[in-house]
N, C-alpha and C positions, 0 to 999 in steps of 0.2 A: 559619494559612491556607496552603494549598498554593501553591507558586510555581514558576516556570520561570526558569532562569538561562541566558542566551545566552552561549556561550563561543567564543572563537577562539584556538586554540593555547594553551589553558589560561588565557587571560586573560578575565576577566569583562567583557562588553560591556554587558549590561543585565539587570535582573531585573524580573519582573512577577508579581503575584499572580494566582491563578486563582479568579475569583468566579462570579457567576451567569451571566455571558455568556461566549461563547467567546473565547479568546486567539488572534488571527490571526498567522500567520508568513509573511513573504514579502519580496520586494525592494522593493515599493512602500512609500514612507515613511509611508503612512497605516495600516500594520499595527501591532499592539501590539508585536510583536517584529520591527522592520525589519532585514533582513539585507543588508548591502552586499556582494553577491556576484553576478556575472552568471550564475552557474550556478543561482541560485535564481529560481524563477518569481515574477511579481509578487504573486500570492496562492498561496502554496505549500502551506500546511497550516494546520490549526487544532486547538486543544486545548480540551476542554470536559468538564464533568461530565454523565453520563447514568446515571440510576438508581443513583446512589451510586458509580459507577465513573468513573475519569479516563480519557478516550479521546483519542487522536490520530487525525486523519483527513487523508489526503492529498487535495489539491484538484486532482487530475488534473495534477500538476506534470510538467514535462518530464524532470527527472533523478531524481525519486522521493524518497520520505521513508523513512528507515531508523530502526528502533528496535533498539538494541544489535546493529547490523550486519545485521539482517534487514529487507529491504524490505517495507513494509506499505502497504495501502490504508486500513485502519482497524484499530486495535489498542488493547487496554486497557493503560494505563500503570501502573507500580508505582514505589514510592519507590526512587530510585537509578538508574532507567532513563536512557538518553541517546537523544535524538532527533537524528538527523543530517540536515542539509539543506545540500547543497553541501559546503564545507569547514568549516562551522560546526557545532557541536553544542549541544544544549540539555539541561541537567541538570534532571531532574524531582525536586523535593522535595515529596513528598506529606504530610510530617509537620510542615512549618514552622508555627510558632505566631505569629511576628511578622507583623503586618499591614503590607504595603508599600503606601504611598499609590499609588493608581491614577493614571497619567499620562493625563489627558484632553486634553492639548494635542497632538492628532494633527496631523501635517503633511498637507497636501493637495496639495502640489506633485507633478507627474507625474515618474516616473523619467526620467533622462536618456536611457536606452536602453530601448526597449520590447521588444526581442527577448531571450529567454533563451538563453544559449549552452549548447550541449550539453556537459555535464561529462564529459571523457574523461581523468580523472586516475587515478593509481595507487590512490588511496583508493576511488574508485567501483568500479573493476574488482575490487578485493579484496572490497568489500562484496557485489557481485553473485556472485562466486565462493563466498563464505561462505554467502550466502543459498541458493544451489543446493545446497551441501554439507549444510546443516542440513536441507533438505527430504528428503534421501535417506540420512542417516546411519544411520537405523534399519533400512534395507533392504539396504544395500550396504557392503562394506568400502571403506576409503580407497583401496585399490589398484584398485578397479573402480567409480569414481565415475560415477553415472548421474543424469541430470536428467529429471524428469517433463516431458512436452511434449504439447501438443495440436496435431495437424496437421489443418488444415481440408481436407476432401476435396471438399465441394460446399456451395453456399449463398452468400448475399450478405454476404461478409466480406472486407474489404480486405486484412487481414493474414492470411497463410496458416499461420503457426506461432506458438504461444505457449508460452513457457517458464514453468512454474508455480513461481515463486520466493516466492509469498506464502502465508500461512496460509489465505487465502480467495480463491478465484477465482470471480468472478460472471460468469454468461453472461446477457446481457440488453441492453436498450436504455438502461439507466441510464448517465449520464456517468461513473460510477465503475466500470462493468463492465470487466473485463479483455477478455472476448470480446464485442465490441460488435455487437449485432444491428441490422439496418436494416429500416425499414418502419414505417408509421403504427401498425399494430396489434400490434407486437411488445411483449411485457411488459418492464417495467423489470428484473425479475429472473426469467428463465425457469427457471434452475437454478443450482446452486452446487457448487463442489468445495472440500472442506475438507481441509487437510493435517493429519494426526495423526501421532503417534509411530510408528504401525505401518503408515502408508500414506496413500493419497489416497481420499477418499470422495465420491461423487456424491450429491447430494440434490435434491429437487424444490424449485421456487420457485412461480411462477404457472403453470407448465406441468409435465407429466410427461414426462421424457425416456425414451428407450429405450436399453438397453445390449445390444448384439448382437441387436437385434430384439425384445427383451422389455421392456415398460414396467416401470419400477421402482415398487415400492409403498412404499418408505421410503428409507433411506440405504444405499447399497451400496458395497463396496470395489472400486476399479478395479484391473484387472490389465493388464499390458503387452499391447498390441494390441487392447484393447476398442474396439468401434465404438459411438460415442455419437451419437444423433440427437435434435435438439431444434429446433422452430420452423423446419423446412426446412433445417437445417444438419447436415451429416454430418461427424464428426471422429473421428480416431483418438487414443486415449490411449496413448502409448508412452514408453519410457525411452531417452534418447540417451546414448551414451558421452560 
């Protein structure tokens, strides 16, 4: 049976098997893997099987979830991967045979502190830098590192600039969306941007975006300076130094 091992400074804190229901990770003591760290959100992430694949999903945490130093919103896990939350990491053993008894004695006491502290440590800064580097390593040399960015030109978006450090960037109303749209009738996933080895690709969701004034008919590769319009929002796709 596959299992997760919560580690802190190479010391084992707790192990849990991955069964038919998701394994929850967070600071609240009623999680399957409770993490005693103020940089971890109360309900930070979860791991579960989907269509035969092992998946980790960030639960809109404040400081983010990382897999092998790459920040993710949702990602497929493989044997030997490490999930990082705050200063803790979780080893993924997808080939474990021994069944570990499931601890059903969950605690229900509320955390002592309800607010999650913003993690501003050397580890997190290095992770974000590595995530940005991995996104552009196929297009730029190390001496001219550039980071893909969406700059909002107009539309009802609170944040005006988004750095694309994830494999998947969702544009929509979904709580998991990177570019969060406002409005009752906005779709949960209007469009998506996928990071591949050779660049960034814009694809349709529930709506058809335009690139430089032309509606896309499938998945298109984005170029520096492209103008994207979707659901009343105009944005520039650019690479920043």
